[in-house]
C-alpha positions, 0 to 999 in steps of 0.5 A: 840920141833915141838909145841915150833916152832908152838908156836914161829911162832904164837907169831911172826906173833901176834907180826907182826900183832899188829906192823902193826896195831900200824904203821897204827894208827900212819899213820892214826893220822898222815894224820889227823894231816896235814889235820887237819892243812891243814884245819886250815890254809885255814880258817886262810887264809879265815879271815886274807886277807880280814883283810889285804886288809882292812888295806892296802887299808886304808894306800893307797891314794885315787887315788890308792885305786879307781884304777882298778888294785889291788895291794898287796903292795901301790905302791904309799907309805902309808899314814895316811890321812884316819885316820886323817880324821876318828878321826878328821873330822865331817861328817853328823853332827858326827864323830867316836869319838862322835858315839863310846861315844854314843854307849857307854853310850846308851847300856852299862847301858841296858846292864849290867841291863838285864845282871843281869835280865837274871841271875836272871831269868835263876837262878829261872828256873834252881834252884827254883821250882814254879808252870808252870815254864817248860810251861813258859820256853817254852813260852820264847824258842818260842819267840826266833823263831818270827823274831825281824823285825816282831815287829818294826812297832808296837815297833816304834808306841808305842815307838812313842805314848810314845814321845821316839822317838829321844831319847835313851830309845828305845835302852836302856830300853828294853835291861834291861829286859834282852835276853832269849838267855843269860837266856837259857845259863846261865839256863844250866850253873847253872844247872850244879852247885850241889844243895847241895850247895844251901842246905848249904847256906840254912842251914847258913841262906841265902835266894834264892836271898843271894844265887843268889848274893853271891854265883852263880854270883861268880860262874858264873862269866866266863859265865856271862862276856862271854854273856856280851862280846856277847850281848855288840858286838851285841849292838856295831854292831847294825845299824837298832835300832839307824837309826830308833829311833835316829834323832838327830846327836849329838845322832848318834852312831859308826854304824850310823856315819860310814855310813857317810863316804860313798859319793853318787858319789865318793867312797873313799875307805880308809876313809871308810876302816880307819873307820872300823878299828878304829870301830873294835879296841875296839872289839879287844882289849876287846877280847884280854883282856878277852879271857880267860874268853870267852873260860870258860864261852862257857863250859857250862857243867862245872859247878863248874870248870867253 
């Protein structure tokens, strides 16, 4: 009987210890859950509050926007005058709509061709065997450490000597050669694709270029779309390039057009904020349409499940 009681006490003690451990784990998970959601709420407020102020200011009158006392809600009512000026008014010989069109036709051809060239290079570095492959890839990665501003003067002199200044070619042609950042990303994606797939395609008679066109591009479509969106956002927000190379107002891109909404002596804040809202809308729409592809493309290690 004594042994049975001792075993029963030991079992009860172990049960109590296990129950206490489970409860402690549940309390820890609950604290982590509350803490993580609290941090997400802070980040959300950090992002949304400036965005809210941007929209509210764009809907205010110029007098109220220039008032020193800030108000979370327009005291003088809402007005769309700033948006009317942004959409239909010309400043500095250009307009927002014209700048948006110039941005698209100047940058999109270079981005599309450059993305194809980057994918082709990434495929070669990931799946083909040739001499000095690792050395060449290391040299390309080393160029990422060089700031772009170091080559600005040299690039301007070269483009000026060949007559490309005040043309879209300096903003278009260099991008057609691809980007080492995109090459690095896509190379990691292609490395996750089994080599057996290439072997089977070669048995069917496909060349390396045929494998790239008919198989690899389809598999890497989410990564390609994600990289296209990222590079497009960078080109869309480019300010220095058009400022340096474009001198004709008819070719000003969107970012240069928005700069003309800033006056030297007075600040029309609703006009500037409305311009920023209009400039953000294409990117927001692009993100809402393609967010699924962005999330899939960023998962570099997913391989065939990308």
